[in-house]
N, C-alpha and C positions, 0 to 999 in steps of 0.2 A: 773419329778415326785417330785423332791425335791424343788418345788417352794415355795418361801416365800410369803405369801399373806399379803397384807396390811389389817388392820382392816376396815371393811365396815363402811362407814359413814352413819349415820341414826339418828333416834331419840334416844337421851340419856336421860334416866329418872333420876330424882333427887332422893335423899334418901327418901324424903317424898312420892314420887310417888311409889317407890319400896316397902316401908312399907305398903302403902295403897293397892297395888296389892297383897301383901302377906296376909294381913288381909282379903281381899275380897276372896282370894282363900281358906283360912281356913274356912271362913263362908260358902262358897258354899259346901265344903267337909263335914262340920258338918251337914248342911241341908240335903245333900244327904244321909249321914249315918243315920240320924234320920228317913228319909223317908223309908229306907231299913228296919230298925228295926220296924217301924210302920207296914209295909206290912207283915213282918214276924210274928209279934204279932197277927195281924188280921187273918192270915192264921192259926195260932195255935188255936185261939179262935173258929174259924169256924169249925175246925177239918176236918174229912173226908167228911163232908156234902158238901164241896166245889165241890167234884167230882160227887156227886149224884144230877143230874138235868135232867129234861126231854129233849129229843132231838128234 
């Protein structure tokens, strides 16, 4: 149970690639946040009429 594991060999990213990955993740998070705010705003503007519709 107390085994020492060797670090797995695989793809090692450069600093530029890590920076690029972080910027891409932040951009995706911001886009998702803006989309959530947009949906919330549209829901507030439409008001309770969203629930009143013919079946």
